[in-house]
C-alpha positions as CSV (number, residue, x, y, z in Angstrom):
1,M,109.3,101.1,103.2
2,T,106.3,102.7,101.4
3,M,103.5,103.9,103.5
4,I,99.9,103.2,102.3
5,P,98.1,106.5,101.9
6,H,95.1,106.8,104.2
7,V,92.0,108.9,104.0
8,T,92.3,112.2,105.9
9,A,89.2,114.0,104.8
10,A,85.9,113.2,103.0
11,E,83.3,115.6,101.7
12,F,80.0,114.7,100.0
13,V,79.8,116.3,96.5
14,Q,76.5,115.0,95.0
15,D,74.7,111.8,94.1
16,Y,77.2,109.1,95.0
17,Q,80.3,111.2,94.7
18,I,82.7,112.0,97.6
19,R,85.8,114.1,97.5
20,L,88.6,112.3,99.3
21,S,91.9,113.6,100.6
22,F,94.8,111.4,101.4
23,S,97.8,111.5,103.7
24,D,100.1,111.8,100.7
25,G,98.4,115.0,99.5
26,V,96.3,113.5,96.8
27,T,92.7,114.7,96.5
28,G,90.1,113.4,94.1
29,V,86.4,112.8,93.6
30,V,85.3,109.2,93.7
31,D,81.9,108.1,92.2
32,F,80.6,105.2,94.2
33,K,77.4,104.6,92.2
34,D,78.7,101.4,90.4
35,R,80.0,100.1,93.8
36,I,76.7,100.6,95.6
37,V,73.6,100.7,93.4
38,G,72.3,97.3,92.4
39,R,74.9,95.4,94.4
40,G,72.4,94.1,97.0
41,G,73.2,93.0,100.6
42,V,74.7,95.6,102.8
43,F,74.8,98.1,99.9
44,V,71.0,98.3,99.6
45,E,70.8,100.6,102.6
46,L,73.4,103.0,101.0
47,E,71.2,103.4,97.9
48,D,69.2,105.9,100.0
49,P,71.0,109.2,99.4
50,T,70.6,110.2,103.1
51,R,72.2,107.0,104.3
52,F,74.9,107.2,101.7
53,A,75.8,110.7,102.8
54,A,76.2,109.5,106.5
55,F,79.8,108.3,105.9
56,S,82.7,109.0,108.2
57,I,86.4,108.2,108.4
58,D,87.2,105.3,110.6
59,P,89.8,106.5,113.2
60,E,91.6,103.1,113.3
61,A,91.3,101.9,109.7
62,K,91.7,105.5,108.4
63,T,89.3,104.8,105.5
64,L,85.8,105.8,104.5
65,C,83.0,103.9,106.3
66,W,79.3,103.9,106.9
67,P,77.3,103.1,110.1
68,N,76.1,99.8,108.7
69,G,79.7,98.5,108.5
70,V,80.5,99.1,104.9
71,D,84.0,100.3,104.2
72,F,86.4,100.4,101.3
73,C,90.1,99.6,101.2
74,P,92.1,102.9,101.3
75,T,94.4,101.7,98.6
76,M,91.5,101.1,96.3
77,L,90.0,104.5,97.1
78,H,93.4,106.2,96.4
79,A,93.6,104.4,93.0
80,L,90.0,105.5,92.2
81,A,90.8,109.1,93.3
82,T,93.8,109.3,91.0
83,G,92.0,107.6,88.0
84,Q,94.0,104.4,88.3
85,G,91.2,102.2,89.6
86,S,89.0,99.9,87.6
87,V,85.2,100.1,87.4
88,A,84.8,96.6,88.9
89,A,84.6,96.3,92.6
């Protein structure tokens, strides 16, 4: 049985970039700009750099999340951190 890697650490880098570390040892920087800017809805709040930088790791889902309820699938984040993800959300 393959375990899905989960986010173990997250560090703001700059702009919309966050360095993520995963339970399988992978570390990479993910640029969220295309996933946030211009998307509307719940993402509008995260266009503000201060609000974007207010992320945390959800202790249950073990993925990146924001106070307004936005989160991303850890599998997708892992793919993006390793350069295997697509640009489309």
